[in-house]
C-alpha positions as CSV (number, residue, x, y, z in Angstrom):
1,M,12.3,-8.3,16.8
2,A,10.9,-5.2,14.8
3,A,8.5,-3.0,16.6
4,V,4.4,-3.1,16.0
5,L,3.7,0.1,14.1
6,P,1.4,2.8,15.2
7,P,-2.3,3.7,13.9
8,A,-1.2,7.0,12.3
9,S,0.0,8.8,9.6
10,L,3.9,9.2,9.3
11,H,6.5,12.2,8.9
12,G,7.2,12.4,5.3
13,A,5.3,9.5,4.9
14,E,2.1,8.9,2.6
15,L,0.9,5.3,4.1
16,T,-1.5,5.2,7.2
17,V,-1.5,1.8,9.0
18,Q,-4.9,1.4,10.5
19,T,-5.0,-1.7,12.2
20,A,-2.0,-1.7,14.5
21,E,-0.7,-1.2,18.1
22,P,1.2,1.5,19.5
23,L,4.8,1.7,19.2
24,A,6.9,2.3,22.4
25,S,8.0,6.0,22.3
26,T,11.7,6.2,21.3
27,K,11.5,9.9,22.8
28,K,12.8,8.7,26.0
29,R,16.3,7.0,25.4
30,P,17.2,8.8,21.9
31,L,18.5,6.1,19.6
32,S,21.5,5.8,17.9
33,P,22.7,4.3,14.6
34,T,23.6,0.7,16.5
35,R,20.4,1.2,18.3
36,L,18.2,0.5,15.2
37,L,19.6,-3.1,15.4
38,D,16.7,-3.2,18.5
39,E,14.1,-2.3,15.8
40,V,15.0,-4.2,12.4
41,P,15.8,-7.8,12.6
42,E,19.1,-9.0,10.7
43,V,17.0,-11.0,8.4
44,V,13.3,-10.3,7.8
45,A,11.2,-12.0,5.0
46,D,8.4,-14.3,4.3
47,D,8.1,-16.9,2.1
48,L,8.4,-15.5,-1.7
49,Q,8.6,-16.7,-5.1
50,T,12.0,-15.8,-7.0
51,P,11.3,-13.6,-9.8
52,K,12.1,-13.8,-12.8
53,Q,15.2,-12.7,-14.7
54,A,15.0,-9.4,-16.2
55,T,14.2,-8.8,-19.9
56,A,14.8,-5.9,-22.0
57,R,11.6,-4.0,-22.3
58,P,7.5,-4.8,-20.8
59,T,4.9,-5.5,-23.3
60,V,1.4,-5.4,-21.9
61,D,0.4,-9.0,-21.8
62,S,-3.2,-10.4,-22.5
63,G,-3.1,-12.8,-20.5
64,S,-4.7,-13.1,-16.9
65,V,-2.9,-12.5,-13.7
66,S,-4.6,-13.5,-10.6
67,P,-5.0,-11.1,-7.7
68,K,-4.3,-14.0,-5.0
69,S,-0.8,-13.1,-2.9
70,E,1.5,-15.6,-3.2
71,A,4.1,-16.8,-1.1
72,V,7.9,-15.3,-1.4
73,A,11.3,-17.3,-0.7
74,V,13.8,-15.9,1.7
75,I,16.8,-14.5,-0.4
76,D,20.1,-14.8,1.7
77,P,21.9,-11.6,1.0
78,H,25.2,-13.6,0.7
79,D,23.7,-15.1,-2.0
80,L,23.6,-11.5,-3.8
81,K,26.6,-10.1,-6.2
82,L,26.2,-6.1,-6.6
83,L,26.4,-5.3,-10.3
84,K,25.8,-1.3,-9.9
85,V,24.3,1.5,-8.5
86,I,20.8,2.4,-10.1
87,G,19.4,5.0,-8.2
88,R,20.3,7.5,-4.9
89,G,17.9,9.2,-2.8
90,T,17.0,11.4,0.3
91,F,18.0,8.6,2.9
92,A,18.9,5.9,0.3
93,R,22.7,5.6,0.1
94,Q,22.4,4.0,-2.5
95,V,20.0,1.5,-4.9
96,A,21.8,-1.0,-6.5
97,L,21.0,-3.9,-8.9
98,A,22.3,-7.3,-7.5
99,R,22.3,-10.8,-9.1
100,H,21.4,-14.2,-7.4
101,N,24.8,-16.4,-7.3
102,G,22.5,-19.4,-8.0
103,T,19.4,-18.5,-9.6
104,Q,21.3,-15.7,-11.5
105,S,18.1,-13.8,-10.8
106,L,18.2,-10.4,-10.4
107,Y,16.7,-7.9,-7.2
108,V,17.4,-4.6,-6.0
109,I,19.4,-3.6,-2.7
110,K,17.9,-0.4,-1.2
111,T,20.4,0.9,1.6
112,L,19.1,3.5,4.1
113,D,21.5,5.7,6.3
114,K,20.6,4.7,9.7
115,S,21.9,8.8,10.9
116,K,19.8,9.9,8.4
117,L,16.8,8.3,9.4
118,L,17.1,9.2,12.9
119,Q,18.2,13.1,12.2
120,R,14.5,13.0,10.0
121,K,12.8,11.2,12.2
122,Q,11.8,8.3,10.2
123,V,12.7,5.2,12.1
124,V,8.8,5.1,12.0
125,H,8.4,5.7,8.8
126,T,10.5,2.9,7.4
127,L,9.3,0.6,9.8
128,T,5.9,1.0,8.8
129,E,6.7,0.3,5.1
130,K,8.7,-2.7,5.8
131,K,5.7,-4.0,8.0
132,V,3.4,-3.3,4.9
133,L,5.5,-5.0,2.6
134,E,6.0,-8.3,4.9
135,R,1.9,-8.2,4.7
136,L,1.3,-7.6,1.8
137,G,4.4,-8.4,-0.8
138,G,3.1,-11.8,-1.7
139,H,0.3,-9.8,-3.6
140,P,1.0,-10.0,-7.8
141,F,1.0,-6.0,-8.4
142,I,3.0,-5.1,-5.0
143,V,6.8,-4.9,-5.3
144,K,8.3,-7.6,-3.0
145,L,10.2,-7.5,0.0
146,Y,12.7,-10.8,0.2
147,S,14.8,-9.8,3.3
148,A,16.1,-7.1,5.2
149,F,19.9,-7.0,6.8
150,Q,21.9,-4.0,8.5
151,T,25.1,-3.1,9.2
152,D,26.4,-0.9,11.8
153,R,25.7,2.7,9.5
154,D,23.0,0.8,6.9
155,L,19.9,-0.9,6.9
156,N,19.0,-2.7,3.9
157,F,16.2,-4.3,1.9
158,V,16.5,-6.9,-0.8
159,L,13.3,-5.9,-3.5
160,E,11.8,-7.0,-6.2
161,Y,13.4,-6.0,-9.4
162,C,11.0,-4.4,-12.0
163,Q,12.8,-4.5,-15.4
164,G,10.1,-2.2,-16.9
165,G,10.8,0.7,-15.0
166,E,8.2,3.5,-14.1
167,L,5.0,3.8,-15.5
168,F,5.4,7.7,-16.0
169,F,8.6,7.0,-18.6
170,H,6.1,5.1,-20.4
171,L,3.3,7.3,-20.3
172,Q,5.9,10.1,-21.6
173,Q,6.7,7.7,-24.8
174,Q,3.2,8.1,-26.0
175,F,2.9,10.6,-28.9
176,S,-0.3,11.9,-27.1
177,Q,1.2,11.3,-23.7
178,K,-1.7,9.2,-22.9
179,F,-2.9,5.4,-23.2
180,D,-5.3,4.0,-25.5
181,E,-8.3,2.9,-24.3
182,N,-7.7,-0.7,-23.8
183,T,-4.5,0.2,-22.1
184,T,-6.0,2.4,-19.8
185,R,-8.4,-0.1,-18.7
186,F,-5.5,-2.9,-18.4
187,Y,-3.5,-0.6,-15.7
188,A,-6.9,0.6,-14.1
189,A,-8.0,-2.6,-13.3
190,E,-4.5,-3.6,-12.0
191,V,-4.2,-0.5,-9.8
192,L,-7.8,-1.3,-8.6
193,A,-6.8,-4.8,-7.4
194,A,-3.3,-3.6,-5.6
195,L,-5.9,-0.8,-3.5
196,S,-8.1,-3.3,-3.2
197,E,-5.7,-5.5,-1.0
198,L,-4.3,-2.5,0.8
199,H,-7.2,-1.5,2.0
200,A,-8.4,-5.0,2.7
201,N,-5.3,-5.0,4.9
202,G,-5.9,-1.7,6.8
203,V,-3.8,0.3,4.8
204,V,-4.4,3.8,3.3
205,Y,-2.5,4.4,0.1
206,R,-2.2,8.5,-0.6
207,D,0.8,8.8,-3.0
208,L,-0.7,7.2,-5.8
209,K,1.1,8.6,-8.9
210,P,2.8,7.3,-12.2
211,E,6.5,7.7,-10.5
212,N,5.3,5.3,-7.8
213,V,4.0,2.6,-10.1
214,L,6.5,0.4,-11.4
215,L,6.0,-2.4,-14.4
216,D,7.4,-5.5,-14.5
217,A,8.9,-7.8,-17.8
218,Q,5.4,-8.8,-18.6
219,G,4.0,-5.2,-18.7
220,H,2.0,-5.9,-15.2
221,L,2.1,-3.2,-12.5
222,K,4.0,-3.3,-9.1
223,F,3.1,-0.5,-6.6
224,H,6.0,1.1,-5.6
225,I,5.6,1.4,-1.4
226,F,8.6,1.7,-0.4
227,N,10.1,5.2,-1.4
């Protein structure tokens, strides 16, 4: 089972979990990549709801969205077919788009290099982000984590695919590089709803910026916690 996370700011992380028990120290016994198997279970997910299939570009929907968290369905990674690589990162060997063989829904698989996580002391950081998503991923304005699995080299996380991309991109497309008042009110309300949920669960999110806010197919916000 995954270790319980410490109530402390993390190396390179912008999340602080305020309500948790201490994590057993890894300094006494240095971890090898395969030892991370003890820290992250092969499949970790709550009951989730399958996201809708992607559409071209999001539009702001005037309909109401309940800020209540919903259950999320477990996604078996064996049911996913990789389509293409859509990104890479400091610790991410790749970020890939995948399609579910049964439902044809789209997901993102983020693959993290275990050796880099160990070298950069990012194990606790990664487990913290996973724990936060497990706890809050059913919220409509927070990206969902559907499952987690691993190989000898990598940790893999199956995440919700946000078809609309970054809020930053859409902001840059505006002629004045700012949204009109109604759009700003719309997004501000959803940001506040997401922050309220985080704070209610003892999580401080300190990296709020347009690049870390994604949009779904209907134009609603999704906090991208797993960086």
